[in-house]
VMD Tcl script that draws the C-alpha trace (Angstrom):
set ca {
  {49.80 -27.12 78.82}
  {53.42 -28.26 79.17}
  {56.42 -28.32 76.86}
  {57.16 -32.00 77.36}
  {60.52 -33.26 76.21}
  {60.94 -36.71 74.69}
  {64.25 -38.58 74.91}
  {66.18 -37.52 71.83}
  {67.16 -41.05 70.85}
  {65.31 -44.10 72.11}
  {67.47 -47.22 71.78}
  {66.26 -50.10 69.64}
  {65.49 -53.07 71.88}
  {66.06 -56.58 70.50}
  {63.19 -59.03 70.15}
  {63.66 -61.67 72.86}
  {63.18 -65.40 72.28}
  {60.10 -65.25 74.49}
  {58.56 -62.50 72.35}
  {59.56 -64.33 69.16}
  {57.67 -67.40 70.42}
  {54.62 -65.24 71.19}
  {54.71 -63.71 67.70}
  {54.99 -67.16 66.10}
  {52.00 -68.41 68.11}
  {49.81 -65.61 66.77}
  {51.12 -65.68 63.17}
  {53.05 -62.43 63.43}
  {56.47 -64.02 62.89}
  {56.58 -65.06 59.22}
  {59.54 -65.46 56.88}
  {59.82 -62.59 54.39}
  {62.18 -62.26 51.39}
  {63.73 -58.87 52.21}
  {65.21 -57.12 55.23}
  {65.32 -53.51 56.38}
  {69.08 -53.37 55.77}
  {68.59 -54.42 52.13}
  {66.69 -51.20 51.47}
  {69.50 -49.12 52.96}
  {71.57 -49.95 49.88}
  {69.89 -47.23 47.84}
  {72.22 -45.26 45.56}
  {70.49 -41.88 45.47}
  {67.38 -39.93 46.42}
  {65.20 -36.89 45.73}
  {63.16 -34.85 48.20}
  {59.42 -35.56 48.34}
  {57.23 -32.44 48.46}
  {53.51 -32.23 49.18}
  {50.91 -30.56 46.95}
  {51.79 -27.18 48.53}
  {55.51 -27.64 47.74}
  {56.37 -28.19 51.41}
  {59.14 -30.63 52.33}
  {57.49 -33.79 53.72}
  {60.75 -34.96 55.40}
  {60.59 -38.05 53.19}
  {63.04 -38.76 50.37}
  {62.33 -40.98 47.34}
  {65.17 -43.45 46.93}
  {66.39 -45.39 43.93}
  {68.61 -48.44 43.52}
  {71.14 -49.70 41.01}
  {69.45 -51.27 38.03}
  {70.89 -54.72 38.73}
  {69.34 -54.68 42.24}
  {66.05 -52.95 41.47}
  {64.36 -55.94 39.86}
  {65.10 -58.24 42.82}
  {64.06 -55.61 45.38}
  {60.80 -54.88 43.54}
  {59.92 -58.57 43.39}
  {60.70 -59.04 47.10}
  {58.54 -56.04 48.07}
  {55.64 -57.38 46.01}
  {55.96 -60.73 47.80}
  {55.93 -58.95 51.17}
  {52.73 -57.17 50.12}
  {51.03 -60.49 49.26}
  {52.15 -62.02 52.59}
  {50.88 -59.01 54.55}
  {47.53 -58.63 52.81}
  {46.82 -62.13 51.48}
  {48.12 -65.68 51.74}
  {51.43 -65.03 50.01}
  {50.21 -66.48 46.72}
  {52.42 -65.43 43.78}
  {49.60 -65.36 41.22}
  {48.86 -61.67 41.83}
  {52.48 -60.48 41.59}
  {52.38 -59.82 37.79}
  {49.56 -57.32 38.44}
  {51.46 -55.36 41.10}
  {53.88 -52.50 40.65}
  {56.20 -50.82 43.13}
  {55.51 -47.16 42.40}
  {57.79 -45.67 45.05}
  {60.17 -46.46 47.89}
  {60.41 -43.51 50.29}
  {62.71 -43.13 53.29}
  {62.15 -40.92 56.34}
  {65.15 -39.70 58.32}
  {62.94 -37.93 60.87}
  {62.31 -39.68 64.20}
  {63.59 -42.90 65.74}
  {62.26 -45.61 63.45}
  {63.60 -44.24 60.11}
  {61.02 -46.22 58.11}
  {60.77 -47.05 54.44}
  {57.33 -46.41 52.95}
  {56.45 -48.65 50.03}
  {53.73 -47.68 47.54}
  {52.20 -50.70 45.79}
  {49.81 -50.22 42.86}
  {47.50 -52.71 41.15}
  {48.12 -52.10 37.44}
  {44.69 -53.49 36.46}
  {42.69 -50.79 38.23}
  {45.25 -48.26 39.54}
  {44.26 -48.85 43.16}
  {47.23 -48.40 45.46}
  {48.20 -48.80 49.10}
  {51.25 -48.44 51.32}
  {53.15 -50.49 53.83}
  {56.20 -49.72 55.95}
  {59.50 -51.51 56.48}
  {61.19 -50.74 59.79}
  {63.91 -52.05 62.07}
  {62.31 -54.48 64.52}
  {62.13 -52.99 68.02}
  {60.62 -54.85 70.97}
  {58.89 -51.82 72.52}
  {57.32 -50.87 69.18}
  {56.08 -54.46 68.71}
  {54.51 -54.40 72.18}
  {52.84 -51.12 71.20}
  {51.40 -52.62 68.04}
  {50.05 -55.69 69.85}
  {48.51 -53.59 72.63}
  {46.87 -51.36 70.03}
  {45.47 -54.43 68.29}
  {43.90 -55.72 71.52}
  {42.99 -52.59 73.48}
  {41.92 -50.10 70.81}
  {38.82 -50.35 68.59}
  {41.10 -51.18 65.63}
  {42.82 -54.31 64.38}
  {46.42 -53.99 63.22}
  {48.24 -56.02 60.61}
  {52.02 -56.39 60.96}
  {54.77 -58.98 60.51}
  {58.13 -59.53 62.18}
  {61.03 -61.54 60.77}
  {64.40 -61.45 62.53}
  {65.39 -57.75 62.67}
  {62.72 -56.46 60.26}
  {59.21 -55.18 61.01}
  {56.52 -54.80 58.34}
  {53.53 -52.57 59.19}
  {50.39 -51.88 57.22}
  {49.49 -48.27 56.48}
  {46.91 -46.62 58.78}
  {44.82 -44.29 56.64}
  {43.56 -40.96 57.92}
  {44.22 -37.23 58.06}
  {47.36 -36.42 60.10}
  {46.30 -34.78 63.36}
  {48.34 -31.61 62.82}
  {46.92 -31.15 59.30}
  {43.37 -31.76 60.55}
  {43.72 -29.29 63.44}
  {45.05 -26.52 61.19}
  {43.00 -27.10 58.03}
  {39.80 -29.03 58.75}
  {38.88 -28.37 62.38}
  {37.99 -24.67 61.88}
  {35.46 -25.72 59.20}
  {33.70 -28.29 61.38}
  {30.21 -27.66 62.72}
  {29.51 -27.29 66.43}
  {28.16 -30.84 66.69}
  {31.20 -32.21 64.80}
  {33.55 -30.35 67.12}
  {31.71 -31.79 70.11}
  {32.11 -35.30 68.74}
  {35.84 -34.74 68.03}
  {36.28 -33.44 71.59}
  {34.62 -36.59 72.95}
  {36.96 -38.78 70.87}
  {40.00 -36.88 72.11}
  {38.97 -37.44 75.75}
  {38.65 -41.17 75.08}
  {41.89 -41.29 73.08}
  {43.71 -39.48 75.88}
  {42.39 -41.94 78.46}
  {43.28 -44.97 76.35}
  {46.87 -43.80 75.78}
  {47.38 -43.07 79.48}
  {46.11 -46.46 80.66}
  {48.10 -48.52 78.16}
  {51.21 -46.29 78.47}
  {51.50 -45.21 74.84}
  {53.62 -42.07 74.82}
  {54.36 -39.14 72.52}
  {50.93 -38.74 70.96}
  {51.64 -35.31 69.56}
  {49.31 -34.26 66.77}
  {51.50 -35.67 63.97}
  {51.60 -39.10 65.62}
  {47.88 -39.81 65.25}
  {45.33 -39.47 62.47}
  {41.72 -38.35 62.34}
  {39.51 -40.76 60.40}
  {36.23 -39.29 59.07}
  {33.47 -41.77 58.16}
  {30.21 -40.77 56.48}
  {27.20 -42.20 58.33}
  {23.76 -41.33 56.92}
  {23.47 -37.54 57.17}
  {26.58 -36.79 59.22}
  {30.30 -37.52 59.53}
  {31.73 -39.62 62.38}
  {35.30 -38.80 63.46}
  {37.68 -41.25 65.12}
  {41.26 -40.82 66.36}
  {43.89 -43.49 65.69}
  {47.48 -43.68 66.85}
  {49.97 -44.29 64.03}
  {53.31 -44.24 65.88}
  {54.08 -46.86 68.54}
  {57.74 -46.07 69.08}
  {57.16 -44.68 72.58}
  {55.36 -47.64 74.14}
  {56.28 -47.87 77.84}
  {59.66 -46.13 77.52}
  {59.60 -42.62 79.01}
  {59.70 -41.95 82.75}
  {57.42 -38.90 82.83}
  {53.79 -39.90 83.33}
  {52.43 -36.90 81.41}
  {54.17 -38.08 78.24}
  {51.51 -40.82 78.14}
  {48.73 -38.20 78.28}
  {48.20 -36.43 74.93}
  {46.46 -33.51 76.65}
  {49.81 -32.21 77.96}
  {51.51 -31.70 74.59}
  {51.46 -28.16 73.24}
  {50.79 -29.58 69.75}
  {47.38 -30.73 71.06}
  {46.43 -27.38 72.59}
  {43.57 -26.81 70.11}
  {42.09 -30.21 70.96}
  {42.30 -29.54 74.70}
  {40.73 -26.12 74.14}
  {37.95 -27.81 72.17}
  {37.23 -30.18 75.08}
  {37.10 -27.27 77.52}
  {34.69 -25.36 75.27}
  {32.46 -28.38 74.62}
  {32.10 -30.12 77.99}
  {31.83 -29.57 81.69}
  {33.89 -31.76 84.02}
  {30.97 -34.15 84.59}
  {30.77 -35.00 80.87}
  {34.55 -35.45 80.62}
  {34.47 -37.85 83.56}
  {31.57 -39.72 81.96}
  {33.54 -40.29 78.73}
  {36.58 -41.40 80.71}
  {34.45 -43.99 82.52}
  {33.01 -45.16 79.19}
  {36.51 -45.69 77.78}
  {37.71 -47.52 80.88}
  {34.68 -49.81 80.73}
  {35.34 -50.62 77.06}
  {39.01 -51.28 77.81}
  {38.07 -53.77 80.54}
  {35.74 -55.57 78.12}
  {38.52 -55.77 75.52}
  {40.91 -57.08 78.16}
  {38.46 -59.85 79.06}
  {37.91 -60.81 75.41}
  {41.69 -61.08 74.83}
  {42.49 -62.40 78.30}
  {44.60 -65.44 77.32}
  {46.52 -63.58 74.63}
  {47.02 -60.52 76.85}
  {48.36 -62.65 79.70}
  {50.94 -64.18 77.33}
  {51.97 -60.76 76.00}
  {52.34 -59.30 79.51}
  {54.32 -62.39 80.53}
  {56.81 -61.51 77.77}
  {56.79 -57.83 78.62}
  {57.35 -58.19 82.37}
  {60.56 -60.15 81.78}
  {61.79 -57.87 78.99}
  {64.02 -54.80 79.13}
  {62.50 -51.97 77.07}
  {63.47 -48.87 79.05}
  {66.10 -47.33 81.31}
  {66.13 -48.08 85.03}
  {65.75 -44.37 85.83}
  {62.64 -44.15 83.65}
  {61.07 -47.15 85.41}
  {61.72 -45.66 88.85}
  {60.35 -42.26 87.85}
  {57.21 -43.63 86.18}
  {56.21 -46.02 88.95}
  {56.50 -43.22 91.53}
  {54.39 -40.89 89.38}
  {51.68 -43.52 88.90}
  {51.74 -44.32 92.63}
  {51.13 -40.60 93.33}
  {48.23 -40.72 90.85}
  {46.62 -43.94 92.12}
  {47.98 -44.39 95.68}
  {48.29 -48.09 94.86}
  {51.34 -49.48 96.67}
  {51.73 -52.33 94.15}
  {53.26 -49.92 91.63}
  {56.21 -49.30 93.94}
  {57.16 -52.99 93.72}
  {57.44 -52.95 89.91}
  {60.83 -53.83 88.42}
  {60.17 -53.41 84.68}
  {57.94 -51.38 82.37}
  {55.98 -54.58 81.74}
  {55.32 -54.82 85.48}
  {54.00 -51.25 85.55}
  {51.66 -51.85 82.61}
  {50.42 -55.13 84.11}
  {49.64 -53.37 87.42}
  {47.93 -50.52 85.57}
  {45.61 -52.93 83.75}
  {44.93 -54.84 86.97}
  {44.14 -51.55 88.72}
  {41.74 -50.63 85.91}
  {39.96 -53.99 86.06}
  {39.77 -54.02 89.85}
  {38.21 -50.55 89.99}
  {35.76 -51.34 87.20}
  {34.57 -54.48 88.98}
  {34.25 -52.73 92.36}
  {32.14 -49.96 90.78}
  {29.86 -52.58 89.21}
  {29.47 -54.44 92.50}
  {28.62 -51.18 94.28}
  {26.06 -50.35 91.58}
  {24.39 -53.74 92.04}
  {24.19 -53.20 95.81}
  {22.37 -49.89 95.38}
  {19.67 -51.39 93.14}
}
mol new
graphics top color blue
foreach p $ca { graphics top sphere $p radius 0.5 }
foreach p [lrange $ca 0 end-1] q [lrange $ca 1 end] { graphics top cylinder $p $q radius 0.2 }
display resetview
């Protein structure tokens, strides 16, 4: 277990024209009636506490009365664009219950709580400053993980849907000790797969508070899944282990759980399963993935020193000389996915020969 250090302040990278064109092609780039900077005009705030009176690091903001009506209407319209076809007919039945602001971390998001006044059902969405590396992270999650993601980009503003689940740190401290042996084994398996997926697609900083555990009831048992919720550190850091959740001290209990549950053979088996699934997802999104990687390889989303450090580390891990010729983070990710596919296909060919 290592005490990995993340860059204190990751710069915000602008969305290139090439990436804008990609987002437009796949209906991610849609005009919205409010920008991130509009919400920064709040006039005051109060601290938001959880049910145990602990500071959540979020503040609830409020606006001048003459601005509040316009902001509320714009946020309702954003909700209908994100979750429907943008039709205004539902707006009279929506209410903006809260606008919260988080000063912790790089993205400094606004969290919007929207409630349907007819039945009191509510949901959240987030308003953030558009950042190219975060957008790449969202798109890669959409294509390479088991989960679809809904988000919109317009100029310098990013709108993200809420990903529901129990925060990893809360689950580890509160729920994990109460799980049965079979449930712990299943969670351990999911963590192995999650760890492998993050490493291959270069999603960094998956400390326990940056992912959620999603329990689903299935007949007579509960199925647990792990979902990333923070994509700020997509292909930015230069240390390879930052892309491997197992090396964060915040995930020690999960690593310990894997060690208690499985022998090395089983861990390797689950890694192979995840790699195989990733290759299948790559093939199903091949055209779209090629276009995204085309944008990413020509984009600047990290420091030169980070690129040099990461490609050397991955070369040491894979012994594939192609990594040493990479010039951008997009190049490194493209080579990593090619390496994955090439090895998967060679294993399959070898298996066919032995039959």
